[in-house]
C-alpha positions in Angstrom: 10.2 -20.5 0.2 8.9 -18.7 -3.3 8.6 -14.8 -3.4 5.6 -13.9 -5.0 3.0 -11.3 -4.1 1.2 -13.0 -1.1 4.8 -13.6 0.2 5.9 -9.9 -0.1 1.9 -7.7 1.5 2.3 -10.6 4.0 6.6 -10.2 4.9 5.3 -6.6 4.4 2.4 -6.9 7.4 4.1 -8.4 9.7 6.9 -6.2 9.7 4.9 -3.2 10.1 4.0 -4.6 12.8 7.6 -5.5 14.6 8.4 -1.4 14.0 5.7 -0.7 16.1 5.9 -2.7 18.5 10.1 -2.2 18.4 9.5 2.1 19.2 6.5 1.6 21.6 9.7 0.0 22.8 13.0 1.3 21.1 14.1 -2.3 20.5 14.5 -1.8 16.9 11.3 -4.1 15.5 15.1 -6.6 15.0 14.0 -9.1 18.3 10.3 -9.5 17.1 11.6 -9.1 12.7 13.9 -12.1 13.4 12.0 -14.6 15.6 9.1 -13.7 12.2 11.2 -14.3 9.0 13.0 -17.9 11.2 9.7 -19.3 12.3 7.1 -18.2 10.1 8.4 -17.6 6.9 11.2 -20.3 7.2 14.3 -18.0 6.0 18.2 -19.0 7.1 18.9 -17.5 10.1 22.1 -15.2 9.1 19.6 -14.6 6.3 16.7 -13.0 8.5 19.4 -11.2 11.1 21.1 -9.6 7.8 17.5 -8.5 6.7 16.4 -7.9 10.0 19.4 -4.9 11.1 19.2 -2.9 7.0 15.5 -2.8 8.9 17.1 -1.2 12.0 18.1 0.9 10.5 15.6 2.6 8.6 12.8 2.3 11.2 15.5 3.6 13.6 15.4 7.0 11.2 11.6 6.4 11.1 11.5 6.6 15.1 15.1 8.7 16.2 14.1 12.1 14.8 10.6 12.1 16.0 11.5 11.3 19.7 14.5 14.4 19.7 11.9 16.1 18.9 9.7 15.1 21.0 12.9 15.9 24.0 12.6 12.2 25.5 15.8 11.6 23.8 19.2 12.1 26.0 21.2 12.9 22.9 25.0 13.6 25.2 24.2 9.9 27.3 24.0 8.2 23.1 26.9 9.5 22.3 28.4 8.3 25.1 27.5 4.6 25.3 27.6 4.6 20.8 31.5 4.1 21.3 31.0 1.1 22.8 28.2 -0.7 21.6 29.8 0.3 17.8 32.8 -1.5 18.7 30.8 -4.6 20.2 28.6 -4.2 16.8 32.1 -5.0 15.1 32.7 -7.9 17.1 29.2 -9.7 16.7 29.2 -9.4 13.4 32.5 -11.4 12.4 31.1 -13.9 14.5 27.7 -13.9 12.7 29.6 -15.2 10.2 30.9 -18.3 10.9 28.9 -19.5 13.9 26.0 -22.3 13.3 23.1 -21.2 13.2 20.8 -23.7 15.7 23.4 -21.6 18.7 22.6 -18.1 17.0 18.6 -19.1 17.8 19.6 -20.7 21.8 21.7 -17.6 21.9 18.5 -15.7 20.7 16.6 -17.6 22.9 18.2 -16.9 26.3 18.7 -13.5 25.9 15.1 -12.9 25.3 14.2 -15.1 27.7 16.5 -12.7 30.0 15.0 -9.8 29.0 11.2 -10.7 29.7 11.9 -11.2 33.2 14.3 -8.5 34.1 11.3 -6.7 32.2 8.7 -7.9 34.2 10.8 -8.3 37.4 10.9 -3.4 36.8 7.4 -3.2 36.1 6.5 -1.2 38.6 10.4 0.8 38.6 9.0 3.8 36.7 5.9 4.7 38.4 7.9 4.3 42.4 10.9 6.5 41.3 9.0 9.2 39.9 6.5 9.4 42.8 9.8 9.6 45.4 11.6 11.8 43.5 14.7 8.7 43.8 14.9 9.8 40.0 16.1 13.4 40.1 17.7 13.7 43.3 20.4 10.1 42.9 24.5 10.3 42.9 25.5 10.3 39.5 29.2 9.5 40.1 32.2 10.1 38.3 31.7 9.8 34.9 27.7 10.8 34.2 28.3 14.0 37.2 31.8 14.5 34.7 30.4 14.5 31.4 26.8 15.9 33.0 24.6 12.7 32.1 21.4 13.6 33.0 17.3 15.0 31.5 14.4 16.2 31.5 11.1 14.8 29.6 7.1 15.6 29.5 5.5 12.2 30.3 1.9 13.2 28.8 1.1 9.6 29.8 1.9 11.0 34.0 1.1 14.5 33.1 3.8 16.0 34.6 7.7 16.5 33.2 10.1 14.3 34.8 14.1 14.7 35.9 16.4 12.3 35.9 20.3 12.0 36.8 21.8 9.0 35.0 24.4 6.8 37.4 26.2 4.0 36.3 28.4 5.0 33.3 30.8 2.8 34.3 28.1 -0.9 33.6 26.0 0.8 31.3 29.2 1.2 29.0 29.9 -2.6 29.7 26.0 -4.0 28.5 26.8 -2.0 25.9 29.4 -3.8 24.2 27.6 -6.3 25.1 24.5 -5.2 23.3 26.5 -4.5 20.2 27.8 -7.6 20.1 24.4 -9.0 20.3 23.0 -6.8 17.4 25.9 -8.0 15.2 26.0 -11.6 15.9 21.3 -11.2 16.1 20.8 -8.3 13.8 18.7 -7.1 17.3 20.7 -3.1 17.1 21.2 -3.6 21.1 18.1 -2.4 21.9 16.9 -5.1 23.7 19.5 -4.7 26.0 20.2 -1.5 26.0 17.1 0.5 28.0 16.8 -2.6 30.5 20.7 -1.1 31.3 19.9 2.5 31.4 16.0 2.2 32.9 17.3 -0.8 35.3 20.8 0.0 36.2 21.9 3.9 35.1 18.3 5.1 36.8 16.8 6.0 33.1 13.4 6.7 33.0 11.8 4.1 30.7 10.6 6.2 28.4 14.2 8.1 27.6 15.5 5.4 27.6 13.6 4.2 24.9 13.9 7.7 23.3 17.3 7.0 24.1 18.1 3.3 22.7 15.8 4.3 18.7 18.6 6.5 18.0 21.4 4.3 18.5 20.5 2.1 17.0 20.4 2.7 13.9 23.9 3.6 14.1 25.2 0.0 15.8 22.9 -1.8 12.9 24.5 0.2 10.3 28.6 -1.4 11.3 26.9 -4.5 11.5 24.3 -4.7 7.9 28.3 -3.7 6.1 29.7 -6.5 6.8 26.9 -8.5 6.5 26.8 -7.2 2.4 30.4 -8.0 2.6 29.7 -11.2 3.4 26.6 -11.8 0.8 24.1 -12.4 3.7 21.5 -8.7 2.6 19.0 -10.5 0.1 17.3 -6.9 -0.8 13.6 -9.0 -2.1 13.7 -9.8 1.7 15.2 -6.5 3.1 12.9 -4.2 0.2 9.2 -5.3 2.1 10.5 -5.5 6.1 12.6 -2.2 6.0 9.8 -0.5 4.3 7.3 -2.3 6.7 9.4 -1.6 10.3 9.3 2.5 9.0 5.3 2.5 8.3 5.9 0.7 11.8 7.3 2.4 13.8 6.3 6.0 12.2 2.8 4.9 14.1 4.0 3.7 17.2 6.3 7.0 18.2 3.5 8.8 18.4 1.7 6.0 21.0 4.8 6.0 23.1 4.9 8.4 25.3 0.8 8.1 25.5 1.0 4.9 27.5 2.5 3.9 31.0 5.5 2.5 31.5 4.3 -0.9 33.4 2.1 -1.9 30.8 5.5 -1.1 27.9 7.2 -3.7 30.4 4.0 -6.1 30.6 4.0 -6.0 26.7 7.7 -6.6 26.3 7.9 -9.2 28.7 5.0 -11.0 26.7 6.4 -11.3 23.2 10.0 -12.1 25.1 8.6 -14.5 26.6 6.3 -16.2 23.8 9.1 -15.3 21.0 11.7 -16.8 24.0 9.8 -20.6 23.7 9.7 -20.4 20.3 13.7 -19.5 18.8 14.3 -22.0 21.8 12.9 -25.1 20.7 13.7 -24.4 17.4 17.6 -24.3 18.0 17.0 -27.4 19.9 15.7 -29.4 17.3 18.3 -28.1 15.0 20.9 -29.7 17.4 19.6 -32.8 17.8 19.5 -33.4 14.5 
């Protein structure tokens, strides 16, 4: 790896695209940054994960504030889930320091493959729930009802206000803990799991899940970033252009997200996850086989 102006420029461009896609899908860009740094820039997996974790903080600040301003983010839900995600991030960061890099790549590939399937399987779920009124009429359950985890946002693509009642608080908390582990272990901010969990199991519309996840991932990534820094894995020559690029891309992505239909967001997500899962899985298997 040779640090040069061309390297930094290409790294900035790739990170901008990752930040843009991350803002559209609420995943912080880390799920695109890590494979890019490993597959195309040939950086060690752990350095890529550390750089991604730091950049997720920047992209969360850039995109999360705009979603809050547009009232897409569910603040009460984000505070509830963040408790469990932060605990998971501490566990995942400790694992990342000691785990074999090839094993990390295979875990990453498995996560991406699942997300591709989940996104494709639920591609029409939001439109069906909006038409039937299921988002608003669902039974919240004891915990979600006690915490009053409900919300409303204006969907520009559907040209209407969408009200929803959050359900499945226990399963959401459990998946948020796993998302935290994924964040600390793989530098992906945890949004790649939380968006799917909120949409599929907690009756949260895709766009509200994206906005809520975008706010949460910065806190989660900050926890793991501190451990990566103490372990000497944060290389600022890499982190600098990655953080600036993802911030620029995320700023543009947040302006576009609410104008797209949820099914298109899920199609984009599924295709990208499937491709990256194949590439990361292939690289991990080659490493394990020597």
